[in-house]
C-alpha positions in Angstrom: 84.9 60.7 66.8 88.7 60.5 67.5 88.9 64.1 67.4 86.4 64.7 70.2 88.7 63.9 73.2 91.4 66.3 72.1 88.9 68.9 71.3 87.2 68.6 74.7 90.5 68.7 76.4 91.4 71.8 74.4 88.2 73.5 75.4 88.5 72.5 79.1 91.9 74.0 79.3 90.7 77.2 77.6 87.9 77.6 80.1 90.0 76.9 83.1 92.3 79.7 82.0 95.8 80.1 83.3 95.6 82.3 86.5 99.0 84.0 87.4 99.9 85.1 90.9 103.0 87.2 91.2 104.6 88.0 94.6 107.8 90.2 94.5 109.4 90.6 97.9 110.3 94.1 98.8 111.3 93.7 102.5 114.7 92.8 103.9 115.1 89.7 106.0 113.3 86.6 106.8 110.0 86.0 108.5 108.4 82.9 109.7 105.8 81.6 107.3 102.2 82.0 108.3 99.1 79.9 107.7 97.3 80.9 104.6 93.9 80.6 106.4 95.1 83.3 108.8 95.9 86.0 106.1 93.4 88.8 106.0 92.3 90.3 102.7 91.9 94.1 103.2 90.5 96.8 100.9 92.1 99.7 102.9 95.3 100.0 104.7 95.0 99.0 108.5 95.5 101.5 111.2 98.0 99.5 113.2 101.7 99.5 112.4 102.8 97.2 109.6 105.7 96.4 107.5 105.3 95.9 103.7 106.8 92.7 102.6 106.0 92.4 98.8 103.9 93.7 96.0 101.4 91.1 94.7 99.3 90.9 91.5 97.1 88.3 89.9 95.2 88.2 86.7 93.4 85.9 84.2 90.5 85.1 86.7 87.0 84.7 85.7 84.9 87.5 86.9 83.1 86.8 90.0 85.7 84.4 91.2 87.1 86.7 94.1 87.1 84.0 96.7 89.4 81.9 94.6 91.6 84.8 93.7 91.9 85.8 97.4 92.8 82.2 98.4 95.5 82.1 95.7 96.9 85.3 97.1 96.8 83.9 100.6 98.7 80.7 99.5 101.4 82.8 97.8 101.9 85.2 100.6 101.9 82.7 103.5 105.5 81.6 102.9 106.9 85.1 103.2 105.3 85.6 106.6 102.4 87.9 105.6 99.6 88.6 108.0 97.4 90.3 105.3 97.1 91.5 101.8 96.0 95.1 101.1 94.2 95.2 97.7 95.2 98.5 96.0 93.5 98.1 92.8 91.3 95.6 90.8 89.1 95.3 87.7 88.2 93.3 84.7 90.2 93.6 81.3 89.2 91.6 78.3 86.8 89.5 80.2 89.3 88.6 82.9 89.5 89.8 86.5 92.8 91.1 87.9 93.9 92.5 91.2 97.2 94.1 92.6 98.2 95.0 96.1 100.8 94.7 98.9 101.5 91.8 101.3 102.0 93.1 104.9 103.1 91.9 108.4 102.0 93.6 111.6 104.7 94.9 113.9 
């Protein structure tokens, strides 16, 4: 019975996964941080003028967890001053969802 607790801990860590969000700043300069709740998630580039701030990617999400994935992107892009994240590609690989795109700031 002693093996049960470590076994259950191992299983829960495996099921929780290890989601990774990567933000690589591409713009020069500094922008005031934005609120994560105000960042839009877009599937197409907006018509209004914007500046690209960073490339973003995330992986190792359970399929169907788009809302959690989008919220993680928002949280990572707020400190660099993003107003939106434009999703450029996404999919499922080996049972895990991934997405990539760009963080932008409106001019």
